[in-house]
N, C-alpha and C positions, 0 to 999 in steps of 0.2 A: 697433640704433642705439647711437652712442657716448653715454657719459655726458655731462651737461651741465657745462660749465665756467661760473665766475662771472660771465663776460661774455656768456654766451648763455642763462643761466637765465631762464626765464619763470615768473613767479608766477601761478598759475591759480587763479582763484576758481570753483568750481562752485556754482551757484544752483539747488538741486534739492531737492525735498521728498520725493521717493520713494526708500526706503532700498535697494530692488532696483536702481534705476539708479545710485545712488550706488556700490553695491557693483560693478556692471557697469563704470563707470568706474575704479575702484580697479583691478579684475582686468585691464583692458584696458591700463591703464597699466603694470602689472607684467609683462603678457606681452609688451609692446613695449618693456621696458626703458626707459619714460619716468620719468625721475628729477626732473622739474621740480616744485618744491613745489606742494602741492595743498592748497587752503583750501575749507572747506564753509559754506554758507549755507543755510537751511532755506527763505528765502523773501527777496523784495526788501527788506524793511525790515532784516532781519538783515545782508544783503549790503551795504546802504549804511553801516550801522554799523561793520561790518568794515573797508569802504573808509576812512571818513572818521575812525574813532576815536571813543570816546565819553568823556564825563567826563574830558576833556582827557588821555585816553591816545592814544598814536599809533595809526595804523591796523594792523590785525591782518596785513594783506596788504601786504608791502614795496611802497613807491610806484614803484619802477621796474620796467619790463618786465612790465606787468600783462595779463592776458588773462582774459575772463570768459566762462565757458560758461553758458548761461542756458536754464533750461527756462521754458516759457510759463504752465503750469497749475499754480499754487501758491496756497496760502491766504495771507491777510493783505494781500500786495501781489504781483499776478502779474508775470510777465515783461515785459507791455508798459508797465504802470504803472511798474516798475521802471527801464525804458529812457528814459521820459519824464522821470523825475527825474534820472537819470544824465546824460542829454544836457543838462538845463538847468543842472547844477552846473559852474562854471567849472573846477573842480579835478577832476573826474571826467571829463568829456565826452569827453576823447580816447581813453579806455581802449577797445580793440577789444573787441567783444562777438560771440560766436558762438552763436546760438539753436540749441540741441539739444533738439528737442522731438518729441512724438508729433502735433502738430498739423499737419494737412495743409491746413488752412482758409485759403482765399485771403486773407481778411480779415487775419489773422494775419501772413502773410508780407508782405502790402502794408503794413500798419502797423509791422511791424519793419524793412522796408527802408526807410521813411520816416524812421525813428529811427537810420539810418546803422549797420546791423549789418554785420559783417565777412562773415557767412556765414549761412545758414539750412539747417540739416541736420536731417532727420527720423531719429529713432532707429531703426536696424534692429531688426527682430524677432529675428534670429538672432544669437546672441553672437559667432560667428565674423566676421560682417559688421561688428558693433560694434568689434570688436578692429581690423580693417582701417581703419575710418573713422577711429578714434583715431590710428593710425599715420599716415595720410595728413595729417591735421589737424596732428600733431606735426612732421612733416618741413616742412609749408608754414610754420609759424610759426618753425621753428629757421633756416630759409632767408631768412625776411623780416627786415628791418633795422628792428626796433623800438626807439624810443628807450627 
């Protein structure tokens, strides 16, 4: 995969509380030569602060070409609660969100879909499959014409 240029850089916020899953994402990015900036939030509340900025500080995640990779099962504010707040915020509602979770529950899929997610992906158990999933996701977003 060729390195990103400033015009096609995607600022990715991973909202995930599991350290092993965070390491897997980092390793998969490295293995696929994905050079997009990757930001981390441990729950929905932290993610909102990073996107909005706090105490009159600007957003930690640059405001252009954002993508959120979202786990559903997290403490303090889970993924569905985060999506509800995100979609209600006029400044954040258009950010594409891909759910990346272990939850195969139909209710989670339906709720996420109703909150306009760009995708609902189950985390593969095998790391090699996870690497492949990240490669496909990266290729898709690099080809899409995000604002």
